[in-house]
DOTOR-696965 format. One record per residue (C-alpha): residue number from 0; x, y, z; residue in one letter. Coordinates in pm, whole numbers. Last residue first. Example, Ala and Ser with C-alpha at 12.3 -4.5 7.8 and 13.67 -1.06 7.14 Angstrom:
# residues 2
<rec seq="1" east="1367" north="-106" up="714" type="s"/>
<rec seq="0" east="1230" north="-450" up="780" type="a"/>
END
This chain:
# residues 70
<rec seq="69" east="12385" north="8037" up="10695" type="l"/>
<rec seq="68" east="12612" north="8247" up="10941" type="s"/>
<rec seq="67" east="12783" north="8419" up="10640" type="d"/>
<rec seq="66" east="12455" north="8585" up="10581" type="v"/>
<rec seq="65" east="12390" north="8744" up="10880" type="d"/>
<rec seq="64" east="12120" north="8992" up="10813" type="l"/>
<rec seq="63" east="12040" north="9348" up="10973" type="q"/>
<rec seq="62" east="11885" north="9557" up="11172" type="v"/>
<rec seq="61" east="11933" north="9760" up="11434" type="k"/>
<rec seq="60" east="12242" north="9912" up="11169" type="q"/>
<rec seq="59" east="11901" north="10092" up="10974" type="n"/>
<rec seq="58" east="11981" north="10116" up="10612" type="n"/>
<rec seq="57" east="11673" north="9861" up="10536" type="s"/>
<rec seq="56" east="11619" north="9736" up="10220" type="h"/>
<rec seq="55" east="11645" north="9362" up="10243" type="i"/>
<rec seq="54" east="11564" north="9330" up="10587" type="l"/>
<rec seq="53" east="11252" north="9543" up="10533" type="l"/>
<rec seq="52" east="11171" north="9388" up="10257" type="k"/>
<rec seq="51" east="11162" north="9006" up="10357" type="l"/>
<rec seq="50" east="10966" north="9106" up="10702" type="a"/>
<rec seq="49" east="10688" north="9252" up="10451" type="y"/>
<rec seq="48" east="10649" north="8968" up="10235" type="e"/>
<rec seq="47" east="10659" north="8720" up="10550" type="a"/>
<rec seq="46" east="10374" north="8951" up="10696" type="i"/>
<rec seq="45" east="10208" north="8972" up="10355" type="n"/>
<rec seq="44" east="10203" north="8642" up="10347" type="q"/>
<rec seq="43" east="10121" north="8511" up="10687" type="h"/>
<rec seq="42" east="9792" north="8775" up="10643" type="c"/>
<rec seq="41" east="9754" north="8995" up="10943" type="k"/>
<rec seq="40" east="9468" north="8944" up="11282" type="s"/>
<rec seq="39" east="9752" north="8933" up="11507" type="n"/>
<rec seq="38" east="9757" north="8627" up="11625" type="a"/>
<rec seq="37" east="9608" north="8468" up="11295" type="k"/>
<rec seq="36" east="9975" north="8586" up="11184" type="a"/>
<rec seq="35" east="10128" north="8438" up="11451" type="f"/>
<rec seq="34" east="9989" north="8108" up="11379" type="v"/>
<rec seq="33" east="10074" north="8180" up="11038" type="k"/>
<rec seq="32" east="10431" north="8226" up="11117" type="l"/>
<rec seq="31" east="10500" north="7924" up="11354" type="d"/>
<rec seq="30" east="10346" north="7726" up="11050" type="n"/>
<rec seq="29" east="10512" north="7810" up="10812" type="l"/>
<rec seq="28" east="10854" north="7833" up="11014" type="l"/>
<rec seq="27" east="10774" north="7437" up="11080" type="d"/>
<rec seq="26" east="10721" north="7404" up="10740" type="r"/>
<rec seq="25" east="11073" north="7518" up="10616" type="d"/>
<rec seq="24" east="11057" north="7811" up="10369" type="i"/>
<rec seq="23" east="11027" north="7693" up="9961" type="y"/>
<rec seq="22" east="10917" north="8088" up="9790" type="l"/>
<rec seq="21" east="10764" north="8057" up="9467" type="a"/>
<rec seq="20" east="10663" north="8343" up="9267" type="k"/>
<rec seq="19" east="10514" north="8665" up="9209" type="k"/>
<rec seq="18" east="10396" north="8900" up="8937" type="g"/>
<rec seq="17" east="10051" north="8800" up="8921" type="n"/>
<rec seq="16" east="10009" north="8513" up="9166" type="r"/>
<rec seq="15" east="9677" north="8684" up="9314" type="e"/>
<rec seq="14" east="9544" north="8803" up="9018" type="n"/>
<rec seq="13" east="9587" north="8504" up="8881" type="f"/>
<rec seq="12" east="9398" north="8306" up="9130" type="i"/>
<rec seq="11" east="9101" north="8595" up="9191" type="p"/>
<rec seq="10" east="9027" north="8515" up="8814" type="d"/>
<rec seq="9" east="8840" north="8871" up="8683" type="d"/>
<rec seq="8" east="9099" north="8902" up="8404" type="f"/>
<rec seq="7" east="8949" north="8566" up="8223" type="s"/>
<rec seq="6" east="9139" north="8359" up="7988" type="f"/>
<rec seq="5" east="8904" north="8262" up="7632" type="l"/>
<rec seq="4" east="8777" north="7958" up="7546" type="g"/>
<rec seq="3" east="8423" north="7951" up="7617" type="n"/>
<rec seq="2" east="8578" north="8079" up="7979" type="e"/>
<rec seq="1" east="8912" north="8009" up="8128" type="v"/>
<rec seq="0" east="8992" north="8107" up="8459" type="m"/>
END
């Protein structure tokens, strides 16, 4: 948000997007994620970030990402 030619550091959109990049996913998957998030009273963005972090950083052999099948 710009006020009097100056950027406002309290801009909620800027604060949410700061340090983040867009990630494009299939619209049906996004809809499924939103339904899942609503059923669990959580934010769909937080669930997606958590799931990706868990897959990428997990040392647990039960949680694996089969990159070769993509």
